[in-house]
N, C-alpha and C positions, 0 to 999 in steps of 0.2 A: 184612070188610071193617067197622070200627068206623064208625059215625056220629058227625061231628064234633059237639062241644056248641057251643049259640049263639056261648060265650066265646070258642071256637078259631075260627069260624068270620069272628068281627069281627076279629082277631088279623088272619088271614089276610088278609082284603079291604084290613085299614089298610096291612099292609105292601105288598100288591102296589099301593096307589095311591101310596104311598111311591117307592117305585122308579119308575112313570111319572113323576109329578112331577117328580122328580132327573132322569130322562132330558129332561124336556123342558126344564128349565133350562139342563142341559148342551149341548142345542141351540142355546135362544137365545145363550148365551155365545158359540158357537161362531163363529151368524152375526153377533153384535157385531164379534166380535175380527176376520173372515176379509172384511167388505164393511161394516160399522159407517162404521169411523174411514177407510176410505180414500174412502168413499161422500161424505164429508163432506170432504174433502181435495181433493176431485175438485170440489165446489163453488166452493169456495174458487180454485180455481185458475182456472175458468171464470169465476167472477167479477173476477176480478185480469183474465183475457184479455179480459172484455169492458170493462172500467176504461181499459186500455192503450190499446186501438182509441177508446173515447172522448177520451180525452185528446190522443190524435195529433189527432183530427179537430180538437178546440180548437186544438191549434197551428195546425195549418193552417188554419183560417178567421184565425185573429188574424195572421197573417204574409200572408194576404191583404190585411187591411185596412192593415197596415201597409205597403203596397207603394204611398202616393202620396198616397192618403186622399183621394180625390175622389169616395166614396158621397154623394151628395144634393146634389152642386155645384147652384148657385142655375141656374134655365135663363136668366137675366135678369140679366147681370153688374151693371145701373145705368150711374150715370155714372164715370169713373175719380176717384180720390182726389184731394182739395185739393192744391195745390201741385206738381203733377207736370207738366214743361214737355214741351210736344210736339216730336215731333222735328222737327229745322231741315232732314232729308235722307235721309229715310227709304229703303230699298230699297224697301219698297213701301207704296204712297201711299192712303189713304181711298179705297175703291169697288174696289180691285184684288182679284181672285181669286188666289188662293194652293193649294196642296196641302200640306196638315201632315206632318210625319214625327213630331209629336210624339204619344208614347202615354201622355196623361194618362189617359185613360179608353176606357172599351171603342166602338169605334167610331170613333176620333179618326185613329189613325193612315192615313195615304194617304186622307183627307177635303177635299175641296173646301171653303173657307171664305174668307170675303170680309170684308178690311181694313175694320175700326170705327173704328181709333186706332192712334198709332203716337208713342210714348214714347222721350225720352232719361233715363236715371235708373238706378240700381243695383236690379237684381233679385237675389232669394235664394232658393233652397232651403234649407228649413226643416224641423224635427222637432219636433212639441209634441205636447201630451195633450191634447183636448176638454176644454173647460169642462165641458161636456153629460154628463161620464160617458162618454165614447166611447174605445174603443181607442186605442194613444198612435198616431200618424200617424211614419212616417217619411218623408224625402227628398222634402217636398211641393213641388212647381212649379206657379205659382210665388207669390211676393209681392213688393211693389216698396217701395223703402224709404222711400214717402211712407204704406204701410201699417203703420207698426210706431208704436208710441207714445214720442214724444220719444226716437228715435235721435239716437246722438254722430254724426259726420262719415261719412258714406258712404267706403268700402264697411265697413260691418263685417266684422272679421274672421271666419276657421271658427272656432265653439264659443262664439260672441260670446250675450249671451241678448237678446231682446227680447218686448216684451210688443207682438200681433198687434191691429190695428184693423178689420183686414180681416173682411168678413164671407161669404167666398165660400161654406161651409157651417158645416152645423150643429155647432156647440161650438169654429169658428175664433175669432171676435172674442174678444177680452180672455185668449186661452191666451199663455202664455209660450212663446216659443219659443227654439231652438238656431239656430244659423244654421251651415248644412250647408256652403255653398257660396255666392258672389256672381259675376255677371257683368254688361260693361257694356254687354252688346248693345243695337241696338235691343229695344225690347219693344213688343207690339200686342195691341191687344183685336181679337176677330175674331167675326165670324158663323158659327155652323156649323148644317148640317143636313143629317141623316143617317138612315138606317129607324132608328139606336139611338137619336139625339139631337137636339135641334132648340135650340141657344142661341145668347142674343142677346149680345156686347157681353160676349164669353168671358174672364176672365183668367187667365191672361195665356199668350200663346205668345212665344218668342224668336225671332230673326231664323234663328239656328241649325233653327229646328224648321221652316222656311218653305221654301217654291220654287216658281218662278213654274210656273202650268198650262202643258202643254208641248204 
């Protein structure tokens, strides 16, 4: 058997290395084609699914805020607004204990309350965007005619615009509101104390949201 010259040996080693490198490159290409693109696609899909879940959570929280907007309601409602008329013959007198059927905030429905004021006026449910940048509030119950800035003659029609002067909660005072509904029922301030809340001169509860203690 003939001995290989150095030149022949070098050529043979180089050829072998070339074949090995070519095989490695082919394997990597196969790996990228069979798994690389699919993995990236799966990552995008997972990301989109996660994003969708976050979006649903956001929607859910916003809709929860839009259900009346009583978060942050003042614990002491203070005095009645200037110009409001005391009710001449209310069903419930100041000092009476009543049961509330209103569900304005957690713990209110079914709670006992003491009447602290009764008034004859027009009372509105409103929708508005808080001035402090909070989420829009829909169907907030209630504000009275005397808590609107220079309103026209009561009752204001559904869809009418008015600026709110009431300061029941953050961002309400100065907000432009849309009238959702109106009622001329006797409207009351009440003191409420439950495990969830303690409120003095809470504004407002209309007569149909109250019943006598049995």
